[in-house]
N, C-alpha and C positions, 0 to 999 in steps of 0.2 A: 521376895523369890531367890536373887542370887543367894541369901545366908538359907535356906531350906536345899538349893542345892548345894552347897558347901559342905552343910551336915552330911545329906545323903554319901555325899564321896569320903567322908570321914567312915561314916558308919559302913560301907559298901569296904572300903578299904581294913579294916581290920580281923575280919576272919581273911582275906586275902595277905595280909601280913605276917597270921599266924603260920596259914598252908606255909607259907615261904621259911617260916622261921622251923618248920615242922620237919620239912622237907631234907635239911640237913643230918637227922637222926635216920633217918632211911639211908640216906647216900651211906653214914658210916657205921652201918652195923656191922656189926661182928659176932658170929656166933658164939655161945658162953663156952668156957672150956669145957665143960661136962659135959657135953652136946655134939663135938666137932667129932667125934669117932662115931656117931651113931648113922651116918651114910645121908641122911636126909637134909645136912646143912647146905648143900651145896647149890638145891633147887631155892631152899628158902632165903639163901643169902644173896644169891641172884635178884630172888624176885624182890627182894627188899632194897637192892640196892635200884631198881630198875622202876619201882614205888616211887623210891626218894626222886631222882631227875625228872620221874614224869609230873610227881609236884609242882617240882619247880619249875619247871616250862611252862605248867599250868598258870602257877601265882605268878610269875613275870608279865605272861604275856594278859593277864587279868587285870594287873597294875599298872601295865604299859598303855594300856585299852582305858582304863579309871582316870591315870593322869595326863592323856593328851587330848584324844579326840573325846570321852565324855565330859570332861572339863568344859570346854569349850562346847557342850551342848548338842553334840551330832547324834541323831538318829539309830544310826547304826550301832556303835558304842551301846546306847542302851541295849538295844537286843542282844549282842553279841554277851554283855555282862552277863544279860539276864541267863540266856542259855546254858553259859558258864555256871551259873549260880542253880540254876533247878539238876541239871544234870551231874556237876562236880561238886563245890562246896553242899550241898543241901544232903546231898547222899553222905557225902563224908563225915560231916559232920554232926546229921542226924541219924544215920544207922550204922555207918563203919566204925567209927571212933570206938563207941561204947561196948561192939564188940571186940576190936580190937586187944582194949584195954582189959579186956578179961582173960584173954591167953599166957598161962603163967609165964612161957618165956618171955614175953613182950612186958611180962610186968617188972621180971627183974634185971632188964635194961637200965645201963647207969643214966639218970635224970639228968636231961640238959640242968644247964642252971638256974635259968629263967621259968620253963613253962617245962616239967615232964610231962610224961603220957595220963599218967593218973592227973593230975592237975587240968590237961585240955581233957579229959572224960566229964568231968563235972560241970564246963563250960561250953560243951558240945552246942546243945538247944540255945545255948545265950546266942554263941556267934552266928548261927543261921538266924534266929531273931533278929540283929541287928544286920546283917543284910538283906532279908528283908522287910524291916524296916524302912532302909534305906533305897530302896526298890518304890517304894510306897509312898517316901517323898518326893520321888523323881516323876514318878508316872502323870501327874498334872501337865506338869512340864513340858514333857517328852511328847506326851497329846496335841499339846495347843501349838508346841514346836515355834514358842516366841526366842528362843536360842538360837535354833537353827535355821530361821528363818530369816534371820540377818546377812547380808552382802557381807 
């Protein structure tokens, strides 16, 4: 059971680490020079920065919950990460990023050195499947409460 718990931690951590990495590009977003005088860039740039900071905060909170209480086997951590996954990771990776990558303005952004938006687009469903597989592996352990019932 200990090995399954560690594998589930790794599977849940991968999408959270991708969120952490991709948040930097929302924070650092600048409007392309050809769109600077179009008038809409102030709202779009502010929205990108706020979304980047929100994604950063959610990724850090998720990783802290994952590596401290979840690792110890606390049931509330399982529930908190499940809520985060269902209401943020699943929609972000499964529904939002494919549409985000189809916007022409965002397609022309400079790519991050290791993981560009178009590369994330092809792996979005993969990251969602990893998180869901990690939770599926952990469900029996948290239902039985073998780790959290110890003093």
